[in-house]
PQR file of N, CA, C, O and H, with PARSE charges and radii, in Angstrom:
ATOM      1  N   MET A   1     101.488-113.946  19.025 -0.4000 1.5000
ATOM      2  CA  MET A   1     102.397-114.251  17.851 -0.0000 2.0000
ATOM      3  C   MET A   1     103.277-115.410  18.278  0.5500 1.7000
ATOM      4  O   MET A   1     103.899-115.502  19.336 -0.5500 1.4000
ATOM      5  N   GLN A   2     103.219-116.363  17.186 -0.4000 1.5000
ATOM      6  CA  GLN A   2     104.036-117.648  17.521 -0.0000 2.0000
ATOM      7  C   GLN A   2     105.343-117.401  16.867  0.5500 1.7000
ATOM      8  O   GLN A   2     105.406-116.831  15.778 -0.5500 1.4000
ATOM      9  H   GLN A   2     102.713-116.288  16.327  0.4000 1.0000
ATOM     10  N   ALA A   3     106.390-117.819  17.512 -0.4000 1.5000
ATOM     11  CA  ALA A   3     107.833-117.775  17.280 -0.0000 2.0000
ATOM     12  C   ALA A   3     108.020-118.724  15.955  0.5500 1.7000
ATOM     13  O   ALA A   3     107.361-119.764  15.932 -0.5500 1.4000
ATOM     14  H   ALA A   3     106.339-118.282  18.397  0.4000 1.0000
ATOM     15  N   SER A   4     108.743-118.471  15.029 -0.4000 1.5000
ATOM     16  CA  SER A   4     109.018-119.410  13.834 -0.0000 2.0000
ATOM     17  C   SER A   4     109.798-120.624  14.371  0.5500 1.7000
ATOM     18  O   SER A   4     110.547-120.506  15.341 -0.5500 1.4000
ATOM     19  H   SER A   4     109.278-117.627  15.048  0.4000 1.0000
ATOM     20  N   ALA A   5     109.633-121.675  13.796 -0.4000 1.5000
ATOM     21  CA  ALA A   5     110.143-123.000  14.225 -0.0000 2.0000
ATOM     22  C   ALA A   5     111.503-122.861  13.670  0.5500 1.7000
ATOM     23  O   ALA A   5     111.656-122.129  12.692 -0.5500 1.4000
ATOM     24  H   ALA A   5     109.025-121.771  13.008  0.4000 1.0000
ATOM     25  N   VAL A   6     112.547-123.510  14.209 -0.4000 1.5000
ATOM     26  CA  VAL A   6     113.912-123.885  13.722 -0.0000 2.0000
ATOM     27  C   VAL A   6     114.060-125.068  12.972  0.5500 1.7000
ATOM     28  O   VAL A   6     113.758-126.167  13.438 -0.5500 1.4000
ATOM     29  H   VAL A   6     112.422-124.104  15.003  0.4000 1.0000
ATOM     30  N   SER A   7     114.539-124.895  11.759 -0.4000 1.5000
ATOM     31  CA  SER A   7     114.691-126.081  11.037 -0.0000 2.0000
ATOM     32  C   SER A   7     115.527-126.974  11.753  0.5500 1.7000
ATOM     33  O   SER A   7     116.383-126.590  12.550 -0.5500 1.4000
ATOM     34  H   SER A   7     114.784-124.002  11.381  0.4000 1.0000
ATOM     35  N   THR A   8     115.241-128.420  11.423 -0.4000 1.5000
ATOM     36  CA  THR A   8     116.002-129.468  11.840 -0.0000 2.0000
ATOM     37  C   THR A   8     116.812-130.155  10.836  0.5500 1.7000
ATOM     38  O   THR A   8     117.441-131.177  11.107 -0.5500 1.4000
ATOM     39  H   THR A   8     114.546-128.732  10.776  0.4000 1.0000
ATOM     40  N   ASP A   9     116.807-129.631   9.722 -0.4000 1.5000
ATOM     41  CA  ASP A   9     117.668-130.092   8.637 -0.0000 2.0000
ATOM     42  C   ASP A   9     119.177-129.775   8.936  0.5500 1.7000
ATOM     43  O   ASP A   9     119.546-128.612   9.099 -0.5500 1.4000
ATOM     44  H   ASP A   9     116.295-128.800   9.502  0.4000 1.0000
ATOM     45  N   PRO A  10     120.059-130.865   9.006 -0.5600 1.5000
ATOM     46  CA  PRO A  10     121.385-130.429   9.359  0.2800 2.0000
ATOM     47  C   PRO A  10     122.143-129.382   8.412  0.5500 1.7000
ATOM     48  O   PRO A  10     123.112-128.712   8.769 -0.5500 1.4000
ATOM     49  N   LYS A  11     121.619-129.355   7.301 -0.4000 1.5000
ATOM     50  CA  LYS A  11     122.336-128.330   6.408 -0.0000 2.0000
ATOM     51  C   LYS A  11     121.824-126.777   6.779  0.5500 1.7000
ATOM     52  O   LYS A  11     122.362-125.783   6.291 -0.5500 1.4000
ATOM     53  H   LYS A  11     120.832-129.900   7.011  0.4000 1.0000
ATOM     54  N   ASP A  12     120.820-126.727   7.619 -0.4000 1.5000
ATOM     55  CA  ASP A  12     120.320-125.442   8.142 -0.0000 2.0000
ATOM     56  C   ASP A  12     120.889-125.233   9.566  0.5500 1.7000
ATOM     57  O   ASP A  12     120.295-124.490  10.347 -0.5500 1.4000
ATOM     58  H   ASP A  12     120.382-127.534   8.015  0.4000 1.0000
ATOM     59  N   LEU A  13     121.933-125.819   9.889 -0.4000 1.5000
ATOM     60  CA  LEU A  13     122.441-125.558  11.321 -0.0000 2.0000
ATOM     61  C   LEU A  13     122.814-124.125  11.528  0.5500 1.7000
ATOM     62  O   LEU A  13     123.564-123.535  10.749 -0.5500 1.4000
ATOM     63  H   LEU A  13     122.416-126.422   9.254  0.4000 1.0000
ATOM     64  N   SER A  14     122.251-123.539  12.647 -0.4000 1.5000
ATOM     65  CA  SER A  14     122.496-122.166  12.925 -0.0000 2.0000
ATOM     66  C   SER A  14     122.576-122.073  14.440  0.5500 1.7000
ATOM     67  O   SER A  14     122.375-123.032  15.186 -0.5500 1.4000
ATOM     68  H   SER A  14     121.643-124.018  13.279  0.4000 1.0000
ATOM     69  N   GLY A  15     122.891-120.821  14.842 -0.4000 1.5000
ATOM     70  CA  GLY A  15     122.988-120.562  16.188 -0.0000 2.0000
ATOM     71  C   GLY A  15     121.830-120.555  17.068  0.5500 1.7000
ATOM     72  O   GLY A  15     121.965-120.410  18.283 -0.5500 1.4000
ATOM     73  H   GLY A  15     123.054-120.042  14.236  0.4000 1.0000
ATOM     74  N   ALA A  16     120.572-120.723  16.447 -0.4000 1.5000
ATOM     75  CA  ALA A  16     119.390-120.827  17.036 -0.0000 2.0000
ATOM     76  C   ALA A  16     119.083-122.239  17.509  0.5500 1.7000
ATOM     77  O   ALA A  16     118.142-122.460  18.271 -0.5500 1.4000
ATOM     78  H   ALA A  16     120.462-120.840  15.460  0.4000 1.0000
ATOM     79  N   TRP A  17     119.938-123.254  17.022 -0.4000 1.5000
ATOM     80  CA  TRP A  17     119.594-124.673  17.326 -0.0000 2.0000
ATOM     81  C   TRP A  17     119.962-124.771  18.664  0.5500 1.7000
ATOM     82  O   TRP A  17     120.998-124.249  19.078 -0.5500 1.4000
ATOM     83  H   TRP A  17     120.703-123.075  16.403  0.4000 1.0000
ATOM     84  N   ARG A  18     119.027-125.537  19.534 -0.4000 1.5000
ATOM     85  CA  ARG A  18     119.445-126.045  20.877 -0.0000 2.0000
ATOM     86  C   ARG A  18     120.458-127.121  20.780  0.5500 1.7000
ATOM     87  O   ARG A  18     120.526-127.839  19.782 -0.5500 1.4000
ATOM     88  H   ARG A  18     118.186-125.960  19.197  0.4000 1.0000
ATOM     89  N   MET A  19     121.334-127.258  21.914 -0.4000 1.5000
ATOM     90  CA  MET A  19     122.327-128.303  21.817 -0.0000 2.0000
ATOM     91  C   MET A  19     121.855-129.596  21.741  0.5500 1.7000
ATOM     92  O   MET A  19     122.525-130.485  21.216 -0.5500 1.4000
ATOM     93  H   MET A  19     121.279-126.675  22.725  0.4000 1.0000
ATOM     94  N   GLU A  20     120.648-129.804  22.267 -0.4000 1.5000
ATOM     95  CA  GLU A  20     120.004-131.344  22.064 -0.0000 2.0000
ATOM     96  C   GLU A  20     119.714-131.617  20.809  0.5500 1.7000
ATOM     97  O   GLU A  20     119.768-132.790  20.439 -0.5500 1.4000
ATOM     98  H   GLU A  20     120.103-129.082  22.694  0.4000 1.0000
ATOM     99  N   GLN A  21     119.325-130.517  19.849 -0.4000 1.5000
ATOM    100  CA  GLN A  21     119.120-130.704  18.453 -0.0000 2.0000
ATOM    101  C   GLN A  21     120.364-131.101  17.784  0.5500 1.7000
ATOM    102  O   GLN A  21     120.438-132.103  17.073 -0.5500 1.4000
ATOM    103  H   GLN A  21     119.281-129.564  20.150  0.4000 1.0000
ATOM    104  N   VAL A  22     121.484-130.185  18.054 -0.4000 1.5000
ATOM    105  CA  VAL A  22     122.870-130.282  17.509 -0.0000 2.0000
ATOM    106  C   VAL A  22     123.395-131.809  17.738  0.5500 1.7000
ATOM    107  O   VAL A  22     123.846-132.463  16.797 -0.5500 1.4000
ATOM    108  H   VAL A  22     121.423-129.370  18.631  0.4000 1.0000
ATOM    109  N   THR A  23     123.309-132.271  18.926 -0.4000 1.5000
ATOM    110  CA  THR A  23     123.787-133.685  19.206 -0.0000 2.0000
ATOM    111  C   THR A  23     122.904-134.603  18.715  0.5500 1.7000
ATOM    112  O   THR A  23     123.351-135.725  18.479 -0.5500 1.4000
ATOM    113  H   THR A  23     122.943-131.740  19.689  0.4000 1.0000
ATOM    114  N   LYS A  24     121.787-134.386  18.515 -0.4000 1.5000
ATOM    115  CA  LYS A  24     120.945-135.498  17.788 -0.0000 2.0000
ATOM    116  C   LYS A  24     121.145-135.485  16.272  0.5500 1.7000
ATOM    117  O   LYS A  24     121.165-136.593  15.736 -0.5500 1.4000
ATOM    118  H   LYS A  24     121.423-133.474  18.707  0.4000 1.0000
ATOM    119  N   ALA A  25     121.296-134.415  15.501 -0.4000 1.5000
ATOM    120  CA  ALA A  25     121.626-134.283  14.254 -0.0000 2.0000
ATOM    121  C   ALA A  25     123.152-134.589  13.894  0.5500 1.7000
ATOM    122  O   ALA A  25     123.476-135.033  12.792 -0.5500 1.4000
ATOM    123  H   ALA A  25     121.280-133.514  15.937  0.4000 1.0000
ATOM    124  N   PHE A  26     123.993-134.336  14.839 -0.4000 1.5000
ATOM    125  CA  PHE A  26     125.446-134.675  14.655 -0.0000 2.0000
ATOM    126  C   PHE A  26     125.978-135.374  15.822  0.5500 1.7000
ATOM    127  O   PHE A  26     126.667-134.743  16.623 -0.5500 1.4000
ATOM    128  H   PHE A  26     123.730-133.976  15.734  0.4000 1.0000
ATOM    129  N   PRO A  27     125.712-136.692  16.009 -0.5600 1.5000
ATOM    130  CA  PRO A  27     126.040-137.357  17.124  0.2800 2.0000
ATOM    131  C   PRO A  27     127.516-137.229  17.680  0.5500 1.7000
ATOM    132  O   PRO A  27     127.648-137.413  18.890 -0.5500 1.4000
ATOM    133  N   SER A  28     128.427-136.989  17.074 -0.4000 1.5000
ATOM    134  CA  SER A  28     129.726-136.713  17.438 -0.0000 2.0000
ATOM    135  C   SER A  28     130.111-135.210  17.796  0.5500 1.7000
ATOM    136  O   SER A  28     131.269-134.857  18.017 -0.5500 1.4000
ATOM    137  H   SER A  28     128.320-136.839  16.091  0.4000 1.0000
ATOM    138  N   ALA A  29     129.106-134.443  17.824 -0.4000 1.5000
ATOM    139  CA  ALA A  29     129.270-132.989  17.920 -0.0000 2.0000
ATOM    140  C   ALA A  29     130.096-132.676  19.282  0.5500 1.7000
ATOM    141  O   ALA A  29     131.155-132.049  19.312 -0.5500 1.4000
ATOM    142  H   ALA A  29     128.165-134.729  17.645  0.4000 1.0000
ATOM    143  N   GLN A  30     129.509-133.153  20.257 -0.4000 1.5000
ATOM    144  CA  GLN A  30     130.199-132.735  21.600 -0.0000 2.0000
ATOM    145  C   GLN A  30     131.571-133.098  21.671  0.5500 1.7000
ATOM    146  O   GLN A  30     132.338-132.362  22.292 -0.5500 1.4000
ATOM    147  H   GLN A  30     128.648-133.662  20.232  0.4000 1.0000
ATOM    148  N   ARG A  31     132.015-134.202  21.085 -0.4000 1.5000
ATOM    149  CA  ARG A  31     133.416-134.647  21.123 -0.0000 2.0000
ATOM    150  C   ARG A  31     134.100-133.696  20.034  0.5500 1.7000
ATOM    151  O   ARG A  31     135.252-133.329  20.269 -0.5500 1.4000
ATOM    152  H   ARG A  31     131.392-134.801  20.581  0.4000 1.0000
ATOM    153  N   ALA A  32     133.532-133.309  18.967 -0.4000 1.5000
ATOM    154  CA  ALA A  32     134.300-132.442  17.928 -0.0000 2.0000
ATOM    155  C   ALA A  32     134.449-131.114  18.539  0.5500 1.7000
ATOM    156  O   ALA A  32     135.490-130.488  18.343 -0.5500 1.4000
ATOM    157  H   ALA A  32     132.596-133.607  18.776  0.4000 1.0000
ATOM    158  N   LEU A  33     133.384-130.562  19.356 -0.4000 1.5000
ATOM    159  CA  LEU A  33     133.541-129.257  20.080 -0.0000 2.0000
ATOM    160  C   LEU A  33     134.516-129.219  20.917  0.5500 1.7000
ATOM    161  O   LEU A  33     135.234-128.223  21.006 -0.5500 1.4000
ATOM    162  H   LEU A  33     132.538-131.070  19.516  0.4000 1.0000
ATOM    163  N   PHE A  34     134.688-130.328  21.672 -0.4000 1.5000
ATOM    164  CA  PHE A  34     135.655-130.434  22.728 -0.0000 2.0000
ATOM    165  C   PHE A  34     137.203-130.569  22.262  0.5500 1.7000
ATOM    166  O   PHE A  34     138.181-129.997  22.744 -0.5500 1.4000
ATOM    167  H   PHE A  34     134.104-131.137  21.599  0.4000 1.0000
ATOM    168  N   GLN A  35     137.149-131.387  21.307 -0.4000 1.5000
ATOM    169  CA  GLN A  35     138.599-131.610  20.667 -0.0000 2.0000
ATOM    170  C   GLN A  35     139.090-130.307  20.132  0.5500 1.7000
ATOM    171  O   GLN A  35     140.243-129.975  20.405 -0.5500 1.4000
ATOM    172  H   GLN A  35     136.354-131.852  20.916  0.4000 1.0000
ATOM    173  N   LYS A  36     138.337-129.533  19.397 -0.4000 1.5000
ATOM    174  CA  LYS A  36     138.856-128.383  18.626 -0.0000 2.0000
ATOM    175  C   LYS A  36     138.865-127.101  19.488  0.5500 1.7000
ATOM    176  O   LYS A  36     139.751-126.261  19.332 -0.5500 1.4000
ATOM    177  H   LYS A  36     137.400-129.803  19.175  0.4000 1.0000
ATOM    178  N   TYR A  37     137.815-126.941  20.455 -0.4000 1.5000
ATOM    179  CA  TYR A  37     137.475-125.724  21.059 -0.0000 2.0000
ATOM    180  C   TYR A  37     137.624-125.867  22.595  0.5500 1.7000
ATOM    181  O   TYR A  37     137.603-124.850  23.289 -0.5500 1.4000
ATOM    182  H   TYR A  37     137.095-127.623  20.582  0.4000 1.0000
ATOM    183  N   HIS A  38     137.764-127.026  23.117 -0.4000 1.5000
ATOM    184  CA  HIS A  38     137.615-127.386  24.566 -0.0000 2.0000
ATOM    185  C   HIS A  38     136.316-126.849  25.103  0.5500 1.7000
ATOM    186  O   HIS A  38     136.271-126.091  26.073 -0.5500 1.4000
ATOM    187  H   HIS A  38     137.781-127.851  22.553  0.4000 1.0000
ATOM    188  N   VAL A  39     135.199-127.292  24.402 -0.4000 1.5000
ATOM    189  CA  VAL A  39     133.825-126.870  24.858 -0.0000 2.0000
ATOM    190  C   VAL A  39     133.040-128.123  25.074  0.5500 1.7000
ATOM    191  O   VAL A  39     133.028-128.968  24.179 -0.5500 1.4000
ATOM    192  H   VAL A  39     135.234-127.907  23.615  0.4000 1.0000
ATOM    193  N   GLY A  40     132.412-128.303  26.140 -0.4000 1.5000
ATOM    194  CA  GLY A  40     131.437-129.336  26.391 -0.0000 2.0000
ATOM    195  C   GLY A  40     132.166-130.625  27.012  0.5500 1.7000
ATOM    196  O   GLY A  40     131.488-131.635  27.201 -0.5500 1.4000
ATOM    197  H   GLY A  40     132.422-127.617  26.867  0.4000 1.0000
ATOM    198  N   GLY A  41     133.241-130.616  27.264 -0.4000 1.5000
ATOM    199  CA  GLY A  41     133.919-131.896  27.880 -0.0000 2.0000
ATOM    200  C   GLY A  41     134.117-132.076  29.396  0.5500 1.7000
ATOM    201  O   GLY A  41     134.407-133.146  29.932 -0.5500 1.4000
ATOM    202  H   GLY A  41     133.792-129.796  27.110  0.4000 1.0000
ATOM    203  N   CYS A  42     133.913-130.820  30.065 -0.4000 1.5000
ATOM    204  CA  CYS A  42     134.008-130.930  31.616 -0.0000 2.0000
ATOM    205  C   CYS A  42     133.155-129.946  32.162  0.5500 1.7000
ATOM    206  O   CYS A  42     132.601-129.084  31.480 -0.5500 1.4000
ATOM    207  H   CYS A  42     133.677-129.951  29.630  0.4000 1.0000
ATOM    208  N   SER A  43     133.033-130.075  33.499 -0.4000 1.5000
ATOM    209  CA  SER A  43     132.122-129.042  34.193 -0.0000 2.0000
ATOM    210  C   SER A  43     132.427-127.620  33.844  0.5500 1.7000
ATOM    211  O   SER A  43     131.475-126.847  33.734 -0.5500 1.4000
ATOM    212  H   SER A  43     133.483-130.775  34.053  0.4000 1.0000
ATOM    213  N   SER A  44     133.529-127.228  33.674 -0.4000 1.5000
ATOM    214  CA  SER A  44     133.852-125.828  33.674 -0.0000 2.0000
ATOM    215  C   SER A  44     133.605-125.151  32.181  0.5500 1.7000
ATOM    216  O   SER A  44     133.558-123.929  32.043 -0.5500 1.4000
ATOM    217  H   SER A  44     134.303-127.856  33.763  0.4000 1.0000
ATOM    218  N   CYS A  45     133.448-126.109  31.040 -0.4000 1.5000
ATOM    219  CA  CYS A  45     133.193-125.720  29.782 -0.0000 2.0000
ATOM    220  C   CYS A  45     132.066-126.419  29.203  0.5500 1.7000
ATOM    221  O   CYS A  45     131.916-126.427  27.981 -0.5500 1.4000
ATOM    222  H   CYS A  45     133.486-127.102  31.152  0.4000 1.0000
ATOM    223  N   GLY A  46     131.118-127.111  30.124 -0.4000 1.5000
ATOM    224  CA  GLY A  46     129.961-127.691  29.728 -0.0000 2.0000
ATOM    225  C   GLY A  46     128.845-126.957  29.260  0.5500 1.7000
ATOM    226  O   GLY A  46     128.930-125.729  29.299 -0.5500 1.4000
ATOM    227  H   GLY A  46     131.239-127.105  31.116  0.4000 1.0000
ATOM    228  N   PHE A  47     127.776-127.505  28.810 -0.4000 1.5000
ATOM    229  CA  PHE A  47     126.606-126.921  28.362 -0.0000 2.0000
ATOM    230  C   PHE A  47     125.442-127.706  28.797  0.5500 1.7000
ATOM    231  O   PHE A  47     125.537-128.857  29.223 -0.5500 1.4000
ATOM    232  H   PHE A  47     127.707-128.502  28.778  0.4000 1.0000
ATOM    233  N   GLN A  48     124.190-126.966  28.665 -0.4000 1.5000
ATOM    234  CA  GLN A  48     122.886-127.674  28.948 -0.0000 2.0000
ATOM    235  C   GLN A  48     122.270-128.112  27.464  0.5500 1.7000
ATOM    236  O   GLN A  48     122.568-127.548  26.411 -0.5500 1.4000
ATOM    237  H   GLN A  48     124.112-126.031  28.319  0.4000 1.0000
ATOM    238  N   PRO A  49     121.490-129.062  27.575 -0.5600 1.5000
ATOM    239  CA  PRO A  49     120.930-129.413  26.275  0.2800 2.0000
ATOM    240  C   PRO A  49     119.974-128.344  25.766  0.5500 1.7000
ATOM    241  O   PRO A  49     119.678-128.350  24.572 -0.5500 1.4000
ATOM    242  N   THR A  50     119.471-127.426  26.586 -0.4000 1.5000
ATOM    243  CA  THR A  50     118.637-126.356  26.131 -0.0000 2.0000
ATOM    244  C   THR A  50     119.315-125.221  25.794  0.5500 1.7000
ATOM    245  O   THR A  50     118.629-124.264  25.433 -0.5500 1.4000
ATOM    246  H   THR A  50     119.712-127.421  27.557  0.4000 1.0000
ATOM    247  N   ASP A  51     120.553-125.097  25.828 -0.4000 1.5000
ATOM    248  CA  ASP A  51     121.476-123.810  25.509 -0.0000 2.0000
ATOM    249  C   ASP A  51     121.514-123.871  23.980  0.5500 1.7000
ATOM    250  O   ASP A  51     121.639-124.974  23.448 -0.5500 1.4000
ATOM    251  H   ASP A  51     121.110-125.874  26.121  0.4000 1.0000
ATOM    252  N   SER A  52     121.413-122.763  23.238 -0.4000 1.5000
ATOM    253  CA  SER A  52     121.537-122.637  21.881 -0.0000 2.0000
ATOM    254  C   SER A  52     122.933-122.683  21.434  0.5500 1.7000
ATOM    255  O   SER A  52     123.827-122.297  22.188 -0.5500 1.4000
ATOM    256  H   SER A  52     121.312-121.867  23.671  0.4000 1.0000
ATOM    257  N   LEU A  53     123.182-123.135  20.240 -0.4000 1.5000
ATOM    258  CA  LEU A  53     124.440-123.106  19.696 -0.0000 2.0000
ATOM    259  C   LEU A  53     125.232-121.731  19.883  0.5500 1.7000
ATOM    260  O   LEU A  53     126.384-121.629  20.306 -0.5500 1.4000
ATOM    261  H   LEU A  53     122.456-123.449  19.628  0.4000 1.0000
ATOM    262  N   GLY A  54     124.374-120.677  19.480 -0.4000 1.5000
ATOM    263  CA  GLY A  54     124.698-119.272  19.472 -0.0000 2.0000
ATOM    264  C   GLY A  54     125.157-118.879  20.856  0.5500 1.7000
ATOM    265  O   GLY A  54     126.145-118.150  20.949 -0.5500 1.4000
ATOM    266  H   GLY A  54     123.438-120.759  19.136  0.4000 1.0000
ATOM    267  N   HIS A  55     124.479-119.329  22.027 -0.4000 1.5000
ATOM    268  CA  HIS A  55     124.751-118.972  23.468 -0.0000 2.0000
ATOM    269  C   HIS A  55     125.996-119.622  23.740  0.5500 1.7000
ATOM    270  O   HIS A  55     126.893-118.997  24.308 -0.5500 1.4000
ATOM    271  H   HIS A  55     123.677-119.920  21.952  0.4000 1.0000
ATOM    272  N   LEU A  56     126.145-120.851  23.382 -0.4000 1.5000
ATOM    273  CA  LEU A  56     127.304-121.505  23.754 -0.0000 2.0000
ATOM    274  C   LEU A  56     128.559-120.943  23.019  0.5500 1.7000
ATOM    275  O   LEU A  56     129.626-120.860  23.627 -0.5500 1.4000
ATOM    276  H   LEU A  56     125.417-121.358  22.921  0.4000 1.0000
ATOM    277  N   ALA A  57     128.444-120.567  21.753 -0.4000 1.5000
ATOM    278  CA  ALA A  57     129.492-119.968  21.140 -0.0000 2.0000
ATOM    279  C   ALA A  57     129.859-118.586  21.803  0.5500 1.7000
ATOM    280  O   ALA A  57     131.040-118.266  21.938 -0.5500 1.4000
ATOM    281  H   ALA A  57     127.577-120.635  21.260  0.4000 1.0000
ATOM    282  N   GLY A  58     128.836-117.783  22.210 -0.4000 1.5000
ATOM    283  CA  GLY A  58     129.095-116.496  22.828 -0.0000 2.0000
ATOM    284  C   GLY A  58     129.709-116.762  24.156  0.5500 1.7000
ATOM    285  O   GLY A  58     130.604-115.989  24.499 -0.5500 1.4000
ATOM    286  H   GLY A  58     127.877-118.044  22.101  0.4000 1.0000
ATOM    287  N   ASN A  59     129.393-117.678  24.917 -0.4000 1.5000
ATOM    288  CA  ASN A  59     130.008-117.928  26.236 -0.0000 2.0000
ATOM    289  C   ASN A  59     131.420-118.403  26.102  0.5500 1.7000
ATOM    290  O   ASN A  59     132.097-118.323  27.127 -0.5500 1.4000
ATOM    291  H   ASN A  59     128.666-118.306  24.638  0.4000 1.0000
ATOM    292  N   HIS A  60     131.929-118.832  25.137 -0.4000 1.5000
ATOM    293  CA  HIS A  60     133.150-119.373  24.911 -0.0000 2.0000
ATOM    294  C   HIS A  60     133.958-118.606  23.973  0.5500 1.7000
ATOM    295  O   HIS A  60     135.011-119.096  23.565 -0.5500 1.4000
ATOM    296  H   HIS A  60     131.379-118.896  24.305  0.4000 1.0000
ATOM    297  N   GLY A  61     133.536-117.335  23.547 -0.4000 1.5000
ATOM    298  CA  GLY A  61     134.214-116.527  22.550 -0.0000 2.0000
ATOM    299  C   GLY A  61     134.486-117.101  21.085  0.5500 1.7000
ATOM    300  O   GLY A  61     135.418-116.770  20.352 -0.5500 1.4000
ATOM    301  H   GLY A  61     132.680-116.937  23.878  0.4000 1.0000
ATOM    302  N   LEU A  62     133.504-118.008  20.816 -0.4000 1.5000
ATOM    303  CA  LEU A  62     133.664-118.634  19.460 -0.0000 2.0000
ATOM    304  C   LEU A  62     132.782-117.955  18.310  0.5500 1.7000
ATOM    305  O   LEU A  62     131.730-117.373  18.575 -0.5500 1.4000
ATOM    306  H   LEU A  62     132.747-118.277  21.412  0.4000 1.0000
ATOM    307  N   ASP A  63     133.231-118.059  17.166 -0.4000 1.5000
ATOM    308  CA  ASP A  63     132.414-117.732  16.160 -0.0000 2.0000
ATOM    309  C   ASP A  63     131.318-118.807  15.691  0.5500 1.7000
ATOM    310  O   ASP A  63     131.648-119.905  15.243 -0.5500 1.4000
ATOM    311  H   ASP A  63     134.085-118.532  16.951  0.4000 1.0000
ATOM    312  N   VAL A  64     130.008-118.400  15.832 -0.4000 1.5000
ATOM    313  CA  VAL A  64     129.063-119.532  15.658 -0.0000 2.0000
ATOM    314  C   VAL A  64     129.146-120.162  14.188  0.5500 1.7000
ATOM    315  O   VAL A  64     128.935-121.363  14.024 -0.5500 1.4000
ATOM    316  H   VAL A  64     129.740-117.508  16.196  0.4000 1.0000
ATOM    317  N   ASN A  65     129.413-119.434  13.284 -0.4000 1.5000
ATOM    318  CA  ASN A  65     129.481-120.018  11.993 -0.0000 2.0000
ATOM    319  C   ASN A  65     130.795-121.020  11.780  0.5500 1.7000
ATOM    320  O   ASN A  65     130.699-122.049  11.110 -0.5500 1.4000
ATOM    321  H   ASN A  65     129.585-118.458  13.418  0.4000 1.0000
ATOM    322  N   GLU A  66     131.823-120.676  12.316 -0.4000 1.5000
ATOM    323  CA  GLU A  66     133.092-121.419  12.286 -0.0000 2.0000
ATOM    324  C   GLU A  66     132.764-122.781  13.103  0.5500 1.7000
ATOM    325  O   GLU A  66     133.094-123.877  12.649 -0.5500 1.4000
ATOM    326  H   GLU A  66     131.901-119.840  12.860  0.4000 1.0000
ATOM    327  N   GLY A  67     132.132-122.643  14.263 -0.4000 1.5000
ATOM    328  CA  GLY A  67     131.851-123.832  15.107 -0.0000 2.0000
ATOM    329  C   GLY A  67     130.789-124.764  14.250  0.5500 1.7000
ATOM    330  O   GLY A  67     130.885-125.991  14.217 -0.5500 1.4000
ATOM    331  H   GLY A  67     131.864-121.753  14.632  0.4000 1.0000
ATOM    332  N   GLY A  68     129.913-124.127  13.662 -0.4000 1.5000
ATOM    333  CA  GLY A  68     128.819-124.904  12.826 -0.0000 2.0000
ATOM    334  C   GLY A  68     129.591-125.530  11.796  0.5500 1.7000
ATOM    335  O   GLY A  68     129.384-126.728  11.606 -0.5500 1.4000
ATOM    336  H   GLY A  68     129.835-123.130  13.688  0.4000 1.0000
ATOM    337  N   GLY A  69     130.445-124.938  11.094 -0.4000 1.5000
ATOM    338  CA  GLY A  69     130.986-125.508   9.827 -0.0000 2.0000
ATOM    339  C   GLY A  69     132.005-126.559  10.406  0.5500 1.7000
ATOM    340  O   GLY A  69     132.366-127.418   9.601 -0.5500 1.4000
ATOM    341  H   GLY A  69     130.613-123.964  11.249  0.4000 1.0000
ATOM    342  N   HIS A  70     132.456-126.617  11.513 -0.4000 1.5000
ATOM    343  CA  HIS A  70     133.286-127.683  12.029 -0.0000 2.0000
ATOM    344  C   HIS A  70     132.594-128.878  12.256  0.5500 1.7000
ATOM    345  O   HIS A  70     133.130-129.979  12.131 -0.5500 1.4000
ATOM    346  H   HIS A  70     132.163-125.920  12.167  0.4000 1.0000
ATOM    347  N   LEU A  71     131.184-128.675  12.652 -0.4000 1.5000
ATOM    348  CA  LEU A  71     130.410-129.851  12.873 -0.0000 2.0000
ATOM    349  C   LEU A  71     130.054-130.475  11.631  0.5500 1.7000
ATOM    350  O   LEU A  71     129.382-131.506  11.628 -0.5500 1.4000
ATOM    351  H   LEU A  71     130.749-127.781  12.754  0.4000 1.0000
TER
END
């Protein structure tokens, strides 16, 4: 069974998106996440391009919908 593909349409942003997709669709995403939530700007709060937005939110105690809305 094949997993369903994640939409790459910016209006379909969800926690399933990998951060490489997020930063491609929203070029200022890393800066926006750092400014508002202190996520992604340094080695202690950074993320890998393969991390999902949901994983990143969970690791930093953020609501994925709020973070996605901010982007």
